[in-house]
N, C-alpha and C positions, 0 to 999 in steps of 0.2 A: 504493500500500500504506500509506504513512504517513498520507495523508489519511483513508483508511478507519479506521485505528486511532485517529486523533485525534477524528474527528467521529462515529463510531458511537455512543458513549455519549450524547452530547447529542441525537442523532437518536432514540434510544430514549426519552430523557426527554421529548422533544416528543410522542412517540407516547403515552406514559403520560398526559400532560396532555390530549391530544386525545380520549381515550376515557374520559370520567369514569365510565362505567358499569362499567368493569373493576373487579372485586372486589379487596379488599385482598390476599387470598392470591395472586391472579393478578399483582398489582403486585409483590409480594415476589419471586415466582419469575421474573418477567420481568427484574427487576433483577439477580438472581443469574445468570440465563442470559446476559444481556448482558455482565456482568462476566467470566463464565467464557469466553465467546467472545473477549472482548478479551484475556484472558490467553493464550488459545490462539494468537491472531494475533501477540502479542508474542513468544511462544515460537518461532513460526515465523520471525519476524524475527531472533531471536537465533541460531537454528540455521543460517540462511542467511548470517549476517554473517561477513565475512572480515576479521579485525583487521589483516591485512597489507596490505590495500588502502589506499593513501593517500587522504586527503581524507575526504569524507562519503559514507556509503552511503544508498541509497534516496532520493537527492536529488530534490526537486521545486523548480523555480524558475519562477514565473509572474509576469507583470506584475500589480501590485496598485494602488499609488498612484504612477504614473510621474512625477508632477510633483515628487516629493521623492525619487525613486529608491528607493522602498520596495517590496519584492516579497514575494509569497507564497513564501518560501524555507524549505524544510524539509530536514532531513537528520539522520542519527545518526552518532556515532562512539563510541569507547570511553569517553568521559566521560559521554555522555548515555544510551547504551543500557542500562547497569545501572540507572539511575534510572527509565527507562521501565519496565523489568521490575519493580522493586520497587513502583512506582506501581500497576501492574496487579494485583500480588499483594495489596497492602494494600486496594485498593478491593473486590476479591472477598471478602477476609476480613471487611470491614465489612458487605458485603451479606449474608453468611451470618449474622454476629453479629446483624444487625438483623431477623432473622426474628421476634424477640420484640417488635419495635417495633409499637405499636398507634396511636400518636398521629399523625394526618395522614400516613399512610405513603406516599401518592402523592407529596405535595410533598417529603417527606423523601428518597425514592428519586430523584426528579427532580433535586433539588439535588446529591446525591452523584454522579449520572451527569454532571451539568453540570460539577462540580468535576473529575471524572476527565478530561473533555475538555480543560479548562483546563490542568491540570497536565501532561498528555501533550503538549499543544500547546506549552507553554513549553519543555519539555525538547528538543523537536525543532526549535524555531525558530532560523533562521539570519538573521533580520532583526530589527533593534532595535525597530522599531515593532510588529512582530508579537509579539516577546517582551514588550513593554510592555503590549500589549492583554491577553495571557493573564495577565500578572503582576497587572494591575488587576482583572481578572475573578475571580481567585482570592480577592481581598479581599471582593468582593461576595458570592460564594457562601458563604464561611465565616461572614461576618457573619450571614446569614440562618439558617445552621445553629445558631450559638450563640444568637441572639436567639429563634429559634422553638422550639427543643427543649432549651434549656439549663435549668439549675437556677434557684434563687430570684433570684440576682443576675445573671442572664444578660443582661438589657437593658443594664446598666451595663458589664459586661465586653465585650459585643459592640461597644458604642459606642467604648470605649477601644481595642479591637483595630482597629476600622475607622479611627479618626482617626490612630492611631500609624502604622499600615502605609500609609495613604493619603499621609501626609506623606513617608514613605520612597519611595513610588512617584513623587511629584512631584520629589523630589531625583534619582531615577534618570532621569526624563525630561529634566531639565536636563543631566545628564551625557551622555545620548544625543544631545541637540541639539548639545552642544559637540563631540562626535565627528563629527557630520554636517557641521557648519560648518568643521571643520578639515580634512576630507577634500577631495581635489581629484582627480577630480570629486566633488561632494557625493554621499554615499550613506549609507544605513542598513544596508547589507548587511554582516553580520559577517565573512564570509570576505574580502570586498574590503577592509574596514577593517583586518583583520589583515595583509593583504599590504602595504597602504600604510603602516601605522604612522604615522598623520598627525600625531601630536603629539610625535614624536621631536625632542628638542632644544629644545622649547618649554616652558621651565621653569614659568613662572607658569600658563600656560594648561593645561598637562598636570596640574599640581598641583590646580587648581580642578576640572577634569573628574574626576580621580580621587577628589577629596574628595566630589563629588556622588554618584558611583557607590558609593563605600564606605559613605557614610551611608545611602543607599537600600537597599543589600544588607544592611548590618549591622542595620538595623531589622527586616528580614524574617527574618534568621537565627535568633534575634537574639543580639547580643553585648552585653556590658556596655559602655556604660551605657544601651543602647537596649532593654533586655529587659523593662521593667516592665509592658508589655502582656501578656506571655506567661502568668504564673501565674494571673491572674484569668480569662483566656480559657480556659485548660485546665481550671481548677477548675469553671467554670460550664458548659462545653460538655458535650453528651452524649458518652458513651464513644467511639462511632464517630467523632464529630467531632474529639475529642482525638487519636485514633489517626491520622487523616488530617492534622490540623494538625501534629503532631510528626513523623510518618513521611514526609510528602510536602511539605507547604507550607513547612516550615522549609528544606527542601533547595532551594527556588526561590532562596533567598538565597545559600547556599553554592555552588550550581551557577553562579550569576551571576558569582561571583568567578573561577572557572576558565574560564568560557566567554567573559566579556567583559572584566573588569577586568585580568586578567593578560595575555592575549594582545594586547589592543588598546592598552594603555598600558605596554609592557614596561619601558622605562627609568624611567618614573615609579614603577612598582610596585617595581622594585629599589631605587630611592632611598628609598622610605618603607616598605620591608618590615619594618624594625625596629619601626615603630609597630604594624603588623599583628600582629607577634609579641607585643608587650606586651598588646595587646587580647585576643589569644588566651589568654595565661597568666592574665590577670585574670578572664576568663570561666570558665576551668577552675576556678580556686580559689574565686572568688566563688560560682559555681553550686553547687559541692560543699559549701561551708561553710553557705550558706543552706539548702540541702536538708537538711543535718544537723540544722538547728534546727526543722524542720517537724514538726507533729503530724498534719497532713492528708496522707494517703497520696498523693492525686492531685497536690496542690501540691508535694509532695516530688519526684515524678517529673518535674513541669514544670521544677523547678530543675535536675534532673540533665540535662535537655535543654540548658540553658545551658552546663553543664559539658562535655557531649559535643560541642556545636558549637564550644566553645573549642579542642578538640583539632584540629578541622579548620582553624580560623583560624590556630592556631600552625603547622600544617604548611604552609599555602600562604604564610604570611609567611616561614618559614624557607626555603622553596623559592625565594622571590624573592631572599633574601640570597646563596644559593649557585648561582644560575642560571648564572652565567658562570664559576664556579670548580670546581664539583663536579657534573657532569651526572648521575652515578649517584645521588647523594644527593637531588638535585632530583626526579628521576623517582620515587624511592622515597617521598618526602614527598607528592608529588601523588597517587601511586597509593594511599597510605595514607589521604589525605583523601577520595578518592572511595569507597574501600572502607568508610570510617567512615560516609559518607552512607548507603550501602546497609545496613550493620550497624545503625546507629541506627534506621533506618526499620523494620526487622524487629523488633528487640528492644523499642524504646520503644513502637512500635505495639502489640505484644503486652501490654506493661505497662499501657497505658491501657485496653485492653479488659479486662484483669484487674481494674483499678480499677473499671470499670463493673460487673463481676460482684460485687465487694465491696459497692458501693453498692446493688445490687439486693437483696442479702441483708440488709443492716443499715440502709440509708437514711442512711448517713453515711460520710464519708471519714476521720473522726477515728480514728486508730489506737488511742487509749486506750479506745475503746468496744468493742474486739474482744479476742479471746484464745482460744487453744485450738481454732481452726478446723480444724487439721490432723486432729483426731480425727473430725470429722463430715464434712469435705470433703477427703479425701485427694488427689483429682485436682486440685482447685483449689490446694491447698498445694504439690503437686508441680510443677505448671506455673509457679506463682509463684516457687518456688525456682529453677527452671531459668532463668527470665527474669531474676531478680535476679543470679544468678551470671554469666549471659551479659553483663549490663550492666556488671559489674565488669571485663570483659575477660579472664576466665580462659581458659587454653588449652583448645582444643576448641570454642571459639565464635568467631563472626565478629569480635567486638570485639577479640579478641587479635590476629588477623591485621592488623586496621586499626591498632590502637595500636602494635603492634610496628613496623610500617612507618613510622608517624608519628614515633615516638621515634628510630628508627635514622636516618631521613633528616634529622631536625632537630638531633640531638645535636651534630654537628660544627660547625654554623653557630651554634647558640644553646645552648651547654651549660648556662648558668645557667637560662635560661627553661625548657629541657626538664626539668632536674632539679626545678624548682619544679612543673612540670606533673605529674610523677610523684606528687606529694603528692595530687593529685586522685583518683588510683586508691585510695590508702589511705583517704581520707575517704569515697569512694563505698562502699568495703567496709564501713566502720563504719555508714553510714546505712542500707544495704540489710539488713545483718544485724540491726540494731536493729529496723527496721520489720518484718522477718519474725518475729522473736521476739515482738514485741508482738501481731501479728495472729494468727499460727498456732500459737504455742507457749504453754505456761503454762496456767493454769486457764481454763475457758470463761467467757465473759461473755454477758449476755443480748442485746446488740445484734447479735451474730453469728448468722446463720441457720444451719440445719443441712443445707440442701440442697447437694449437690455440683454440679459443672458440668453444665449441660444439654448435649444433643448439639450444638445450634448453637454454643454457647459453646466447646465443646471442638474442634469441627471448624474454627472460625474462628481459634483461637489456636494450637493445637498445630502446624499446618503452618508458622506463622511461626517458631516455635522450632526446628522440624526444619530449616528452611532456614538458620537461624543456625548450627546444628551442621554442616550440609553445607558451608557456606562455611568454617567453622572447621577442618574436617578435610580438605577437598578444595578449597582455594582456587584451584587452577590454572585452572579453567574461567572464573572471574571475572577473575583477574589477567591471563590471556591476552588478554582484551578491553581491560582498562584500561591496561596498561603501554605498548602502542604509542602510544596517544593521549597518555599522560603524556610520552612522549619527544617527540612532536610539539609539545606545549605548551612543553616545555623549549627546543626550537629557537626558538620564537617569543619567549619571555620573555628569552632570552639575547642577542637581537639588539642 
């Protein structure tokens, strides 16, 4: 089942490329159909999943590279299944949104289907080499999306994205090799490494391996000071590319922390958790303050991603500090971090698609060039308002559930850092309200077009916000999946 879910999109992509006579309309609808089938399969996976079952569900473990004890090992638990689901949702949304795409639609669709396989494969990987393969392929896929369909500065932004994140993947590989060499017997299997805890009590070796993992994952997330590739990549990428980059690809980094760094290096993670907390708070405040200074709407959203990823880093750092002293707070912080990954994917994915709508109307992201769009595009204004308020973490949206858990779980361990992180919410409120006033309120300006959302735009964006509201009002269906896995992670980190 997992293998079908992972490799169905890339198989469809190969089919699209193998039949060049297929018309553009057929390519678009094949892409949408494949993404819809993928979402249906993931929904079936979710409905059949039993959170009470220990270990991993739908597990597949086959020999792959036996000389280094690396296997084709797949499985899901409560940490990965929500991310698999949000991945399927976002890729379907982008497929529908791209019905208007006319430039080299076959290659565009094939790249997105390839990226869907890569992202799903990473989230279900239980082998470090398999994880690394998918991690690296995500860089390649997104590089071509930015370079091939981006705006005027796309080539430079794509190159910067590739070089930065490729350096991160090399650091990650060094960390994986360190874990492999420290294990006895040597293995790249994540479950076996978690059982062994091979670097327990090895201070210098554990520190170096953790440093390599943290640098590699922090670049992908990204956190301060490794974030500088993100704003140009988002600004120059096409709207659908930005939605996937923010909604899914950034989660490859944060997921790596909870799947690899925390459970495989528990004592070293606890020892340096205060550093992780500091990085998280700096990312929260820096991302919010720099976003406040932006005039470019899309660049502003990009910096809010740094801010929101900072909350996740704060939570997992605080979880490390209290892993052995307050089990309930640890589990709450980790559950909040995973919920924030899901929430950010839905809300910021929608915001980037809305930014694409704005650019389609006025051919600029400069907020000063717009004004009064609410009068001529009420549906566009309404959805943007909902997305903006959702991004603030207001009650009734998924962001509130996530941030409430993060702050509640982190406050006891890091009261000062958590209090400082609260300022990020205040700054975010200021920047989103100001942006909304500039673009949608006040007197009309010539740069803003008069057309409202088209059907594909509305159908792709509205369900993302509807899901954010469903999670905000009825979070139990999501938390019932996440919380048992958070407790299992707590048992591993507290060893």
